[in-house]
Backbone as JSON, one array per atom type, in Angstrom:
{
  "sequence": "XXXXXXXXXXXXXXXXXXXXXXXXXXXXXXXXXXXXXXXXXXXXXXXXXXXXXXXXXXXXXXXXXXXXXXXXXXXXXXXXXXXXXXXXXXXXXXXXXXXXXXXXXXXXXXXXXXXXXXXXXXXXXXXXXXXXXXXXXXXXXXXXXXXXXXXXXXXXXXXXXXXXXXXXXXXXXXXXXXXXXXXXXXXXXXXXXXXXXXXXXXXXXXXXXXXXXXXXXXXXXXXXXXXXXXXXXXXXXXXXXXXXXXXXXXXXXXXXXXXXXXXXXXXXXXXXXXXXXXXXXX",
  "N": [[-5.62, 90.55, 23.56], [-6.4, 94.04, 23.68], [-9.34, 95.8, 23.93], [-10.97, 98.71, 22.78], [-13.84, 100.64, 22.77], [-15.45, 102.99, 20.89], [-18.17, 104.53, 21.63], [-20.52, 103.07, 23.25], [-22.97, 101.63, 22.31], [-26.06, 99.97, 21.34], [-25.38, 97.77, 19.57], [-22.61, 97.5, 20.06], [-22.52, 96.91, 22.8], [-23.81, 94.44, 22.8], [-21.95, 92.99, 21.36], [-19.82, 92.91, 23.21], [-21.0, 91.41, 25.26], [-21.18, 88.97, 23.98], [-18.6, 88.39, 23.01], [-16.72, 89.42, 24.73], [-15.01, 88.01, 26.45], [-12.92, 87.28, 24.89], [-11.0, 89.17, 24.98], [-8.31, 90.75, 26.73], [-8.7, 93.07, 28.11], [-11.36, 95.37, 28.36], [-12.69, 98.4, 27.37], [-14.54, 101.48, 27.02], [-16.49, 104.2, 25.6], [-19.03, 106.46, 26.79], [-21.65, 108.89, 26.48], [-22.81, 109.95, 28.8], [-21.62, 109.27, 31.84], [-23.17, 108.49, 34.0], [-25.15, 106.95, 33.01], [-24.96, 103.84, 33.07], [-26.02, 101.36, 32.61], [-26.03, 97.86, 32.16], [-23.29, 97.61, 31.74], [-21.42, 96.19, 33.09], [-18.21, 95.06, 33.97], [-16.92, 96.48, 32.04], [-14.62, 99.03, 31.46], [-15.46, 102.29, 31.8], [-15.47, 105.33, 30.0], [-16.04, 108.84, 29.82], [-17.18, 110.54, 26.89], [-18.04, 113.01, 24.76], [-17.73, 113.77, 22.2], [-15.68, 115.56, 21.87], [-12.61, 116.89, 23.3], [-11.34, 114.68, 24.89], [-10.46, 112.92, 27.92], [-7.14, 112.71, 29.42], [-6.76, 110.09, 30.32], [-8.53, 108.63, 28.73], [-7.43, 109.06, 26.2], [-5.02, 107.71, 26.55], [-5.9, 105.06, 26.84], [-6.95, 104.59, 24.3], [-4.62, 104.81, 22.85], [-3.27, 102.54, 23.72], [-4.77, 100.44, 22.8], [-5.43, 97.35, 21.12], [-7.46, 96.72, 19.45], [-9.85, 98.78, 17.96], [-13.19, 99.54, 18.15], [-15.5, 101.3, 16.44], [-18.38, 103.07, 16.82], [-19.58, 105.49, 16.82], [-21.5, 107.92, 15.24], [-20.87, 110.12, 12.38], [-20.63, 113.74, 12.47], [-21.78, 117.03, 11.5], [-19.42, 118.34, 11.09], [-17.62, 116.41, 10.5], [-15.95, 113.28, 11.29], [-16.12, 112.66, 14.7], [-14.44, 111.1, 16.26], [-12.02, 110.71, 14.87], [-11.3, 113.38, 14.77], [-10.85, 113.91, 17.48], [-8.98, 111.99, 18.3], [-7.07, 111.77, 16.37], [-4.3, 112.35, 16.35], [-3.31, 110.41, 18.08], [-3.92, 108.1, 16.71], [-2.25, 108.07, 14.52], [0.33, 106.19, 13.29], [-0.34, 104.15, 15.0], [-0.89, 100.78, 14.99], [-3.22, 99.41, 15.48], [-6.14, 97.31, 15.14], [-8.9, 98.51, 13.37], [-12.36, 98.64, 13.48], [-15.05, 99.86, 11.87], [-18.32, 100.88, 12.26], [-20.65, 101.35, 9.93], [-23.26, 102.18, 7.59], [-25.71, 100.67, 5.42], [-27.15, 102.58, 4.24], [-25.64, 104.28, 2.7], [-25.82, 103.58, 0.05], [-28.08, 104.62, -1.11], [-31.03, 105.18, -3.15], [-32.21, 102.53, -5.16], [-34.4, 101.66, -6.42], [-35.35, 99.17, -5.55], [-33.6, 97.34, -6.72], [-30.79, 95.02, -6.82], [-27.8, 95.59, -4.94], [-24.26, 95.74, -4.28], [-21.0, 95.68, -2.66], [-19.49, 96.82, -4.64], [-21.05, 98.72, -5.77], [-21.36, 102.14, -6.39], [-21.52, 104.52, -3.74], [-24.24, 106.81, -2.98], [-24.52, 110.12, -2.41], [-27.01, 111.57, -1.43], [-28.59, 112.5, 0.73], [-27.82, 114.58, 3.59], [-26.89, 113.15, 5.83], [-26.04, 110.85, 4.61], [-23.95, 111.76, 3.0], [-22.17, 112.54, 5.01], [-21.59, 110.07, 6.17], [-20.31, 108.68, 4.08], [-18.04, 110.26, 3.81], [-16.91, 109.82, 6.33], [-16.34, 107.07, 6.25], [-14.32, 107.11, 4.3], [-12.45, 108.68, 5.61], [-11.66, 107.02, 7.75], [-10.59, 104.91, 6.33], [-8.43, 106.19, 5.12], [-7.03, 107.02, 7.43], [-6.09, 104.65, 8.45], [-4.5, 103.61, 6.54], [-5.85, 102.02, 4.75], [-6.46, 99.74, 6.15], [-8.7, 99.56, 7.77], [-11.7, 97.92, 8.81], [-14.64, 98.3, 7.29], [-17.87, 98.15, 8.14], [-20.94, 97.91, 6.82], [-23.96, 98.33, 8.07], [-27.22, 96.9, 8.01], [-30.74, 97.51, 8.81], [-31.04, 97.33, 12.25], [-32.01, 94.82, 14.53], [-33.16, 93.03, 17.47], [-32.95, 91.67, 20.82], [-35.35, 93.35, 22.75], [-35.65, 95.27, 20.81], [-37.49, 95.13, 18.33], [-40.03, 93.82, 16.06], [-41.91, 92.33, 17.49], [-41.8, 93.46, 20.03], [-42.63, 96.12, 19.49], [-45.22, 95.68, 18.63], [-46.45, 94.69, 20.98], [-46.16, 96.96, 22.51], [-47.86, 98.62, 21.28], [-47.09, 100.34, 19.28], [-46.44, 99.6, 16.75], [-46.6, 99.89, 13.18], [-48.11, 99.51, 9.95], [-46.9, 100.59, 7.27], [-47.53, 101.2, 3.98], [-45.82, 101.23, 1.06], [-45.73, 100.84, -2.24], [-43.5, 98.54, -3.72], [-41.45, 99.03, -1.94], [-38.65, 97.96, -0.12], [-36.81, 96.84, 2.74], [-33.66, 96.2, 4.31], [-32.32, 93.97, 6.79], [-30.69, 93.08, 9.93], [-29.83, 90.86, 12.47], [-28.79, 91.56, 15.78], [-27.15, 89.69, 16.99], [-25.87, 88.46, 14.83], [-24.47, 90.64, 13.92], [-22.57, 90.91, 15.96], [-21.09, 88.53, 15.61], [-20.02, 89.07, 13.11], [-18.41, 91.32, 13.56], [-16.37, 90.17, 15.14], [-15.36, 88.36, 13.27], [-14.34, 90.17, 11.39], [-12.3, 91.36, 12.87], [-10.59, 89.18, 13.21], [-9.97, 88.66, 10.61], [-7.92, 90.3, 9.7], [-7.08, 91.88, 7.44], [-8.03, 94.99, 5.82], [-11.17, 96.34, 4.52], [-14.43, 96.55, 2.94], [-17.65, 95.62, 3.9], [-20.97, 94.46, 3.46], [-23.44, 94.14, 5.94], [-25.97, 92.29, 6.37], [-29.08, 90.42, 6.25], [-30.33, 87.53, 4.39], [-32.64, 88.16, 3.05], [-34.12, 90.78, 1.83], [-37.05, 92.68, 2.52], [-40.5, 93.83, 2.35], [-41.52, 96.26, 4.76], [-44.04, 95.93, 6.0], [-44.52, 93.22, 5.89], [-42.92, 92.1, 7.85], [-44.06, 93.05, 10.22], [-46.56, 91.83, 10.01], [-45.86, 89.12, 10.18], [-44.79, 89.01, 12.77], [-47.09, 89.61, 14.23], [-48.56, 87.33, 13.68], [-47.05, 85.41, 15.07], [-47.47, 86.24, 17.72], [-50.18, 86.04, 17.85], [-52.11, 87.95, 17.37], [-54.16, 90.47, 15.79], [-52.76, 92.15, 13.01], [-51.69, 95.62, 12.86], [-53.69, 98.14, 11.18], [-53.37, 98.72, 7.62], [-51.52, 101.48, 6.3], [-51.39, 103.99, 3.96], [-48.41, 105.1, 2.5], [-48.21, 107.62, 1.3], [-50.06, 109.25, 2.58], [-49.7, 108.86, 5.26], [-49.07, 109.9, 8.63], [-45.98, 110.93, 9.53], [-42.69, 111.45, 10.89], [-40.23, 113.71, 9.56], [-37.72, 112.52, 9.48], [-38.32, 109.74, 9.69], [-39.8, 109.43, 7.33], [-37.85, 109.94, 5.46], [-36.33, 107.62, 5.34], [-37.81, 105.94, 3.75], [-37.28, 106.87, 1.28], [-35.32, 105.5, 0.06], [-34.79, 102.46, -1.55], [-33.52, 99.33, -1.8], [-32.07, 96.18, -2.61], [-29.8, 94.56, -0.75], [-26.8, 92.88, -1.14], [-25.21, 90.19, 0.63], [-23.15, 88.57, -0.1], [-20.36, 88.91, -0.26], [-19.66, 89.19, 2.41], [-20.1, 86.58, 3.38], [-18.36, 85.16, 1.73], [-15.73, 86.29, 2.05], [-15.34, 86.84, 4.81], [-16.29, 84.6, 5.95], [-18.65, 84.27, 7.38], [-21.43, 82.69, 8.83], [-24.76, 83.18, 8.93], [-26.8, 83.23, 11.78], [-29.37, 84.03, 11.85], [-30.78, 84.09, 9.1], [-33.0, 85.21, 7.84], [-35.73, 87.54, 8.45], [-37.75, 86.06, 9.57], [-36.49, 83.85, 10.81], [-35.11, 85.31, 12.77], [-37.19, 86.57, 14.26], [-38.6, 84.3, 15.13], [-36.69, 83.18, 16.88], [-36.46, 85.22, 18.79], [-39.07, 85.23, 19.78], [-39.22, 82.69, 20.97], [-37.46, 83.19, 23.0], [-38.92, 84.76, 24.66], [-39.65, 87.31, 23.94], [-42.09, 89.84, 23.32], [-44.11, 88.71, 24.8]],
  "CA": [[-5.94, 91.81, 22.88], [-7.09, 95.06, 24.45], [-10.41, 96.36, 23.11], [-11.56, 99.98, 23.17], [-15.04, 100.89, 21.97], [-15.9, 104.38, 20.81], [-19.62, 104.53, 21.54], [-21.07, 101.81, 23.78], [-24.38, 101.57, 21.97], [-26.76, 98.68, 21.35], [-24.61, 96.72, 18.9], [-21.32, 97.34, 20.73], [-22.75, 96.21, 24.07], [-24.09, 93.05, 22.51], [-20.67, 92.38, 20.99], [-19.07, 92.64, 24.44], [-21.64, 90.29, 25.96], [-20.94, 87.73, 23.24], [-17.19, 88.12, 22.73], [-15.85, 90.16, 25.64], [-14.0, 87.14, 27.06], [-11.8, 87.1, 23.96], [-10.06, 90.29, 25.16], [-7.71, 90.85, 28.06], [-9.23, 94.27, 28.74], [-12.41, 96.0, 27.56], [-13.06, 99.74, 27.81], [-15.3, 102.17, 26.01], [-17.0, 105.53, 25.93], [-20.45, 106.82, 26.81], [-21.82, 110.33, 26.62], [-23.13, 110.26, 30.19], [-21.13, 108.17, 32.69], [-24.2, 108.07, 34.95], [-25.96, 105.93, 32.34], [-24.04, 102.72, 32.96], [-26.77, 100.11, 32.61], [-25.54, 96.76, 31.33], [-21.88, 97.84, 31.4], [-20.58, 95.5, 34.07], [-16.99, 94.49, 33.43], [-16.34, 97.38, 31.04], [-14.08, 100.29, 31.98], [-16.23, 103.3, 31.09], [-14.9, 106.66, 29.89], [-16.94, 109.82, 29.21], [-16.73, 111.2, 25.66], [-19.21, 113.61, 24.11], [-17.37, 114.17, 20.84], [-14.48, 116.41, 21.85], [-11.87, 117.05, 24.55], [-11.25, 113.47, 25.71], [-9.55, 113.01, 29.06], [-5.84, 112.05, 29.18], [-6.92, 108.65, 30.56], [-9.17, 108.06, 27.55], [-6.42, 109.08, 25.13], [-4.05, 106.66, 26.82], [-6.53, 103.77, 26.55], [-7.01, 104.47, 22.85], [-3.24, 104.6, 22.4], [-2.83, 101.19, 24.08], [-5.71, 99.44, 22.3], [-5.1, 96.49, 19.98], [-8.64, 96.77, 18.59], [-10.79, 99.88, 18.15], [-14.5, 99.38, 17.55], [-16.02, 102.66, 16.36], [-19.8, 103.09, 16.48], [-20.08, 106.86, 16.94], [-21.76, 108.44, 13.88], [-20.24, 111.4, 12.08], [-21.42, 114.96, 12.62], [-21.72, 117.96, 10.37], [-18.03, 118.78, 10.9], [-16.77, 115.26, 10.23], [-15.95, 112.2, 12.28], [-15.61, 113.21, 15.96], [-13.39, 110.26, 16.83], [-10.77, 111.06, 14.2], [-10.95, 114.74, 15.2], [-10.38, 113.92, 18.87], [-7.89, 111.06, 18.55], [-6.27, 111.63, 15.16], [-2.88, 112.32, 16.67], [-3.0, 109.12, 18.7], [-4.08, 107.03, 15.73], [-1.12, 108.06, 13.59], [1.38, 105.26, 13.68], [-0.88, 103.07, 15.81], [-1.26, 99.71, 14.08], [-4.34, 98.65, 16.02], [-7.2, 96.96, 14.19], [-10.06, 99.39, 13.47], [-13.62, 98.2, 12.89], [-15.93, 101.02, 11.84], [-19.71, 100.52, 11.97], [-21.29, 102.31, 9.04], [-24.64, 101.85, 7.27], [-26.02, 100.44, 4.01], [-27.8, 103.78, 3.73], [-24.77, 105.0, 1.77], [-26.11, 103.21, -1.34], [-29.17, 105.42, -1.63], [-32.18, 104.51, -3.75], [-32.0, 101.78, -6.4], [-35.72, 101.18, -6.85], [-35.5, 97.76, -5.23], [-32.62, 96.5, -7.39], [-29.71, 94.52, -5.98], [-26.53, 96.31, -4.89], [-23.22, 95.12, -3.46], [-19.94, 96.61, -2.25], [-18.93, 97.5, -5.82], [-21.99, 99.77, -6.16], [-20.91, 103.43, -5.85], [-22.45, 105.2, -2.83], [-24.92, 108.0, -3.48], [-24.62, 111.12, -1.33], [-28.18, 112.39, -1.67], [-28.94, 113.13, 2.0], [-26.67, 115.07, 4.36], [-26.34, 112.1, 6.69], [-25.33, 109.93, 3.73], [-22.7, 112.4, 2.63], [-21.27, 112.49, 6.16], [-21.15, 108.68, 6.35], [-19.33, 108.36, 3.04], [-16.81, 110.96, 4.17], [-16.34, 109.16, 7.5], [-15.74, 105.82, 5.78], [-13.07, 107.43, 3.63], [-11.5, 109.18, 6.61], [-11.11, 105.87, 8.48], [-9.75, 104.17, 5.39], [-7.18, 106.95, 5.0], [-6.32, 107.06, 8.71], [-5.5, 103.34, 8.73], [-3.79, 103.13, 5.36], [-6.66, 101.0, 4.08], [-6.6, 98.54, 6.97], [-9.94, 99.56, 8.54], [-12.83, 97.1, 8.38], [-15.84, 99.12, 7.21], [-19.03, 97.27, 8.16], [-22.16, 98.65, 6.49], [-25.03, 97.61, 8.72], [-28.63, 97.07, 7.66], [-31.57, 97.85, 9.95], [-30.66, 96.47, 13.37], [-33.04, 94.4, 15.47], [-32.69, 92.05, 18.43], [-33.67, 91.72, 22.09], [-35.86, 94.66, 23.14], [-35.74, 96.16, 19.66], [-37.99, 94.26, 17.29], [-41.45, 93.98, 15.74], [-42.7, 91.75, 18.57], [-41.85, 94.45, 21.11], [-43.43, 97.27, 19.1], [-46.62, 95.26, 18.63], [-46.91, 94.65, 22.36], [-46.2, 98.33, 23.02], [-48.89, 99.35, 20.56], [-46.48, 101.38, 18.43], [-46.15, 99.05, 15.42], [-47.43, 100.4, 12.09], [-47.9, 98.89, 8.64], [-46.86, 101.63, 6.26], [-47.46, 100.55, 2.68], [-45.31, 101.96, -0.1], [-45.5, 99.81, -3.24], [-42.14, 98.34, -4.18], [-40.46, 99.35, -0.9], [-38.06, 96.88, 0.68], [-35.73, 97.19, 3.66], [-32.73, 95.12, 4.69], [-32.23, 93.87, 8.25], [-29.66, 92.2, 10.48], [-29.97, 90.6, 13.91], [-27.61, 92.04, 16.5], [-26.29, 88.53, 17.23], [-25.05, 88.28, 13.64], [-23.52, 91.76, 13.9], [-21.48, 90.57, 16.88], [-20.25, 87.52, 14.96], [-19.32, 89.69, 11.99], [-17.34, 92.16, 14.11], [-15.26, 89.3, 15.51], [-14.77, 87.85, 12.03], [-13.56, 91.25, 10.79], [-11.09, 91.49, 13.68], [-9.72, 88.04, 12.94], [-9.62, 88.65, 9.19], [-6.59, 90.88, 9.59], [-6.96, 92.93, 6.43], [-9.14, 95.92, 5.74], [-12.12, 96.15, 3.44], [-15.8, 96.99, 3.17], [-18.58, 94.51, 3.82], [-22.38, 94.67, 3.82], [-23.87, 93.27, 7.03], [-27.42, 92.2, 6.24], [-29.49, 89.03, 6.1], [-30.47, 87.04, 3.02], [-33.95, 88.41, 2.46], [-34.76, 92.1, 1.9], [-38.49, 92.45, 2.51], [-41.33, 94.98, 2.69], [-41.64, 96.38, 6.22], [-45.32, 95.45, 6.5], [-44.47, 91.77, 6.01], [-42.3, 91.79, 9.13], [-45.07, 93.3, 11.24], [-47.6, 90.8, 9.88], [-45.32, 87.86, 10.7], [-44.71, 89.13, 14.23], [-48.46, 89.51, 14.74], [-48.92, 85.92, 13.58], [-46.4, 84.71, 16.18], [-48.11, 86.61, 18.98], [-51.57, 85.64, 17.79], [-52.96, 89.14, 17.39], [-54.39, 91.06, 14.48], [-51.77, 93.18, 12.7], [-52.27, 96.96, 12.76], [-54.24, 98.4, 9.84], [-52.46, 99.26, 6.62], [-51.54, 102.93, 6.1], [-50.7, 104.39, 2.73], [-47.25, 105.95, 2.77], [-48.43, 108.99, 0.8], [-50.9, 110.04, 3.5], [-49.41, 108.52, 6.66], [-48.38, 110.9, 9.44], [-44.64, 110.45, 9.88], [-41.68, 112.49, 11.04], [-39.4, 113.89, 8.37], [-36.65, 111.52, 9.53], [-38.89, 108.44, 9.34], [-40.19, 109.45, 5.92], [-36.65, 109.94, 4.61], [-35.84, 106.26, 5.15], [-38.57, 105.34, 2.66], [-36.81, 107.43, 0.01], [-34.34, 104.57, -0.5], [-35.2, 101.05, -1.62], [-32.5, 98.53, -2.48], [-31.8, 94.84, -2.08], [-28.36, 94.6, -0.5], [-26.19, 91.55, -1.15], [-24.23, 89.87, 1.67], [-22.31, 87.49, -0.63], [-18.96, 89.16, 0.08], [-19.55, 88.88, 3.85], [-19.98, 85.13, 3.54], [-17.21, 84.66, 0.98], [-14.43, 86.75, 2.55], [-15.23, 86.76, 6.26], [-16.7, 83.26, 6.37], [-19.74, 84.36, 8.37], [-22.68, 81.97, 8.63], [-25.77, 83.9, 9.7], [-27.69, 82.45, 12.62], [-30.71, 84.51, 11.53], [-30.66, 84.49, 7.69], [-34.17, 85.98, 7.43], [-36.44, 88.12, 9.59], [-38.55, 85.01, 10.22], [-35.59, 83.16, 11.75], [-34.82, 86.2, 13.89], [-38.37, 86.73, 15.11], [-38.86, 83.01, 15.77], [-35.75, 83.06, 18.0], [-36.83, 86.19, 19.81], [-40.33, 84.77, 20.38], [-38.88, 81.58, 21.87], [-36.75, 83.77, 24.16], [-39.87, 85.47, 25.51], [-39.97, 88.66, 23.45], [-43.45, 90.07, 22.89], [-45.09, 87.96, 25.6]],
  "C": [[-6.69, 92.75, 23.81], [-8.07, 95.78, 23.52], [-10.86, 97.7, 23.66], [-12.68, 100.29, 22.2], [-15.4, 102.36, 22.03], [-17.4, 104.38, 20.55], [-20.22, 103.2, 21.95], [-22.58, 101.77, 23.57], [-24.9, 100.14, 21.95], [-25.91, 97.56, 20.76], [-23.29, 96.45, 19.62], [-21.48, 96.59, 22.05], [-23.04, 94.73, 23.83], [-22.81, 92.32, 22.1], [-19.86, 92.02, 22.23], [-19.68, 91.46, 25.19], [-21.3, 88.96, 25.29], [-19.46, 87.38, 23.15], [-16.22, 88.81, 23.68], [-14.74, 89.31, 26.25], [-12.81, 86.89, 26.15], [-10.72, 88.16, 24.14], [-9.55, 90.33, 26.6], [-8.23, 92.06, 28.83], [-10.23, 94.91, 27.8], [-12.75, 97.35, 28.18], [-13.83, 100.41, 26.68], [-15.87, 103.47, 26.51], [-18.51, 105.58, 25.93], [-20.53, 108.34, 26.93], [-22.0, 110.73, 28.07], [-22.69, 109.1, 31.07], [-22.16, 107.68, 33.7], [-25.08, 106.98, 34.34], [-25.08, 104.71, 32.07], [-24.76, 101.38, 33.02], [-26.11, 99.09, 31.68], [-24.08, 96.94, 30.91], [-20.93, 97.18, 32.4], [-19.38, 94.87, 33.38], [-16.33, 95.34, 32.36], [-15.84, 98.64, 31.73], [-14.68, 101.42, 31.15], [-15.54, 104.67, 31.16], [-15.94, 107.61, 29.3], [-16.33, 110.39, 27.93], [-17.96, 111.69, 24.93], [-18.89, 114.12, 22.71], [-16.17, 115.07, 20.74], [-13.84, 116.4, 23.23], [-11.86, 115.79, 25.41], [-10.25, 113.66, 26.84], [-8.22, 112.35, 28.71], [-5.93, 110.54, 29.37], [-7.54, 107.96, 29.34], [-8.19, 108.0, 26.38], [-5.42, 107.95, 25.31], [-4.62, 105.28, 26.51], [-6.63, 103.55, 25.04], [-5.62, 104.16, 22.3], [-2.8, 103.14, 22.62], [-3.67, 100.09, 23.45], [-5.12, 98.63, 21.14], [-6.23, 96.5, 18.96], [-9.48, 97.97, 18.97], [-12.08, 99.54, 17.41], [-15.19, 100.72, 17.6], [-17.48, 102.62, 15.93], [-20.42, 104.46, 16.69], [-20.3, 107.42, 15.53], [-21.06, 109.76, 13.64], [-21.19, 112.55, 12.33], [-21.21, 115.87, 11.43], [-20.3, 118.45, 10.09], [-17.08, 117.62, 10.65], [-16.87, 114.22, 11.31], [-15.34, 112.69, 13.59], [-14.48, 112.39, 16.56], [-12.04, 110.59, 16.19], [-10.33, 112.46, 14.62], [-10.33, 114.75, 16.58], [-9.12, 113.09, 19.08], [-6.96, 110.89, 17.36], [-4.79, 111.54, 15.43], [-2.44, 111.0, 17.27], [-3.01, 108.0, 17.68], [-2.93, 106.95, 14.75], [-0.02, 107.14, 14.1], [0.91, 104.12, 14.54], [-1.39, 101.98, 14.87], [-2.38, 98.85, 14.63], [-5.35, 98.35, 14.92], [-8.39, 97.87, 14.43], [-11.24, 98.76, 12.76], [-14.59, 99.37, 13.01], [-17.33, 100.59, 11.42], [-20.37, 101.63, 11.19], [-22.71, 101.83, 8.74], [-24.79, 101.58, 5.77], [-26.77, 101.62, 3.41], [-26.95, 104.56, 2.75], [-25.09, 104.68, 0.31], [-27.23, 104.06, -1.94], [-30.25, 104.57, -2.28], [-31.8, 103.82, -5.06], [-33.28, 101.1, -6.85], [-35.9, 99.68, -6.64], [-34.53, 96.82, -5.91], [-31.52, 96.07, -6.42], [-28.47, 95.41, -6.08], [-25.55, 95.48, -4.08], [-22.12, 96.14, -3.21], [-19.29, 97.32, -3.43], [-19.84, 98.62, -6.32], [-21.54, 101.11, -5.58], [-21.95, 104.02, -4.89], [-23.06, 106.43, -3.49], [-25.14, 108.97, -2.32], [-25.78, 112.07, -1.61], [-28.56, 113.18, -0.41], [-27.68, 113.59, 2.73], [-26.05, 113.96, 5.19], [-25.59, 111.05, 5.86], [-23.97, 110.5, 3.33], [-21.7, 112.34, 3.79], [-20.75, 111.08, 6.4], [-20.09, 108.31, 5.32], [-17.99, 109.01, 3.36], [-16.12, 110.28, 5.36], [-15.69, 107.83, 7.12], [-14.38, 106.09, 5.14], [-12.03, 107.91, 4.61], [-10.86, 108.03, 7.39], [-10.22, 105.02, 7.58], [-8.4, 104.87, 5.24], [-6.36, 106.9, 6.28], [-5.61, 105.75, 9.02], [-4.71, 102.78, 7.55], [-4.52, 102.0, 4.66], [-6.92, 99.76, 4.9], [-7.89, 98.5, 7.79], [-10.94, 98.59, 7.93], [-14.07, 97.97, 8.44], [-17.04, 98.17, 7.11], [-20.28, 98.09, 7.95], [-23.37, 97.86, 6.98], [-26.39, 97.93, 8.12], [-29.4, 97.47, 8.91], [-31.39, 96.85, 11.08], [-31.89, 96.11, 14.2], [-32.45, 93.32, 16.38], [-33.48, 92.18, 19.72], [-34.07, 93.16, 22.46], [-36.06, 95.63, 22.01], [-36.18, 95.35, 18.45], [-39.49, 94.45, 17.11], [-42.35, 93.39, 16.81], [-42.88, 92.77, 19.7], [-42.73, 95.64, 20.73], [-44.92, 96.91, 19.02], [-47.19, 95.25, 20.04], [-47.04, 96.05, 22.95], [-47.28, 99.16, 22.34], [-48.37, 100.42, 19.63], [-46.18, 100.87, 17.02], [-47.11, 99.63, 14.38], [-47.1, 99.63, 10.82], [-48.04, 99.98, 7.58], [-46.64, 100.96, 4.9], [-46.98, 101.53, 1.62], [-44.97, 100.92, -1.16], [-44.05, 99.76, -3.71], [-41.07, 98.56, -3.13], [-39.96, 98.07, -0.22], [-36.98, 97.48, 1.58], [-34.88, 95.95, 3.92], [-32.54, 95.15, 6.2], [-31.06, 92.99, 8.65], [-29.88, 92.08, 11.99], [-28.67, 90.98, 14.61], [-26.65, 90.9, 16.84], [-25.35, 88.31, 16.04], [-24.09, 89.45, 13.43], [-22.32, 91.44, 14.76], [-20.53, 89.55, 16.25], [-19.42, 88.12, 13.84], [-18.18, 90.58, 12.49], [-16.13, 91.3, 14.48], [-14.58, 88.73, 14.28], [-13.9, 88.9, 11.36], [-12.25, 91.47, 11.55], [-10.09, 90.39, 13.33], [-9.25, 87.98, 11.49], [-8.25, 89.27, 8.94], [-6.47, 92.02, 8.61], [-8.19, 93.82, 6.42], [-10.06, 95.61, 4.56], [-13.47, 96.68, 3.83], [-16.73, 95.82, 2.95], [-19.99, 94.96, 4.2], [-22.79, 93.66, 4.89], [-25.4, 93.28, 7.04], [-27.78, 90.72, 6.08], [-29.76, 88.7, 4.64], [-31.72, 87.54, 2.31], [-34.45, 89.83, 2.7], [-36.27, 91.91, 1.75], [-39.25, 93.73, 2.81], [-41.54, 95.07, 4.2], [-42.95, 95.84, 6.77], [-45.34, 93.93, 6.66], [-43.89, 91.35, 7.36], [-43.3, 91.97, 10.27], [-46.15, 92.21, 11.2], [-47.11, 89.46, 10.44], [-45.22, 87.89, 12.22], [-46.09, 89.01, 14.86], [-48.95, 88.07, 14.72], [-48.31, 85.13, 14.73], [-47.11, 84.99, 17.5], [-49.56, 86.12, 19.03], [-52.53, 86.81, 17.92], [-53.16, 89.63, 15.97], [-53.32, 92.11, 14.21], [-52.44, 94.55, 12.65], [-52.76, 97.22, 11.34], [-53.17, 98.96, 8.9], [-52.64, 100.77, 6.5], [-50.78, 103.25, 4.82], [-49.57, 105.36, 3.06], [-47.53, 107.41, 2.4], [-49.18, 109.86, 1.78], [-50.61, 109.77, 4.96], [-48.71, 109.67, 7.37], [-47.07, 110.31, 9.94], [-43.73, 111.64, 10.07], [-40.88, 112.58, 9.75], [-38.28, 112.86, 8.32], [-37.18, 110.16, 9.12], [-39.23, 108.37, 7.86], [-38.96, 109.37, 5.01], [-36.11, 108.53, 4.38], [-36.56, 105.55, 4.0], [-38.16, 105.89, 1.3], [-35.83, 106.5, -0.68], [-34.89, 103.15, -0.45], [-34.17, 100.3, -2.43], [-32.42, 97.17, -1.83], [-30.28, 94.7, -1.98], [-27.82, 93.18, -0.37], [-25.2, 91.39, 0.01], [-23.25, 88.79, 1.2], [-20.84, 87.68, -0.24], [-18.7, 88.88, 1.56], [-19.32, 87.4, 4.05], [-18.69, 84.61, 2.9], [-15.88, 85.03, 1.63], [-14.27, 86.6, 4.05], [-15.7, 85.41, 6.8], [-17.82, 83.24, 7.38], [-20.94, 83.52, 7.92], [-23.73, 82.62, 9.52], [-26.62, 82.92, 10.5], [-29.14, 82.78, 12.29], [-30.71, 85.01, 10.07], [-31.86, 85.23, 7.13], [-34.82, 86.58, 8.67], [-37.29, 87.08, 10.31], [-37.71, 84.21, 11.2], [-35.35, 84.02, 13.0], [-36.0, 86.36, 14.83], [-38.76, 85.43, 15.8], [-37.98, 82.85, 17.02], [-36.12, 84.0, 19.14], [-38.13, 85.79, 20.53], [-40.07, 83.63, 21.35], [-38.19, 82.08, 23.13], [-37.66, 84.59, 25.05], [-40.2, 86.87, 25.06], [-41.44, 88.74, 23.01], [-44.51, 89.36, 23.71], [-45.62, 88.82, 26.74]]
}
């Protein structure tokens, strides 16, 4: 199989490191070709959202698997806009990385893939539209993976504690969902091998208050956790504050049932334990 990745970001790069040997050829796009850290063995193409080169178009045309991790913009999905003509009639497998943010706020109640999305924020509305666009473009064969909050090597509570940037923002009743990047990689491969399209939530087994994760990481390192800050009075960017507007417990039962995925890191504690053993936060 020939793999082409639209957007070589954190999750996509980890997928290549874990499963790149399963493909006969791996290529992908970056905004700035000069930024090629950790891209050894990947054929890199520049793509900033429009006007792809003929070489990039040809690689997309020849791909057996497209992994799409570029977010939508205010005018729609840039990948479909740039490569729509190439995608028509192409029977390649499409895996689209979306977000559980499409569910909106449910006051901490459980949701699953049958729960209707809520387009309250602009970015949510754009994601919902992008999911539908990929479903339509593939005749329903796209695998839509709704990712929870991503953490892993270099991006975790242990690292933020050591950097002095960790905060314990307290909002009563608030829970977030998370997923280790290792489990994202396994899920992407499972979706490719599944063959049929569908929508799946990619999250671990235990939605939890954000302050609990910081406190557990501090326990592993052996330091005092940062002081608690009330959400109502905490200084935060508008973007950061907007994430606290939604609280839901997201079910991963369909992921396990249909894709057969067994999570290596079923809770944030498993994930942080593994990262600590690997040297994170030391």
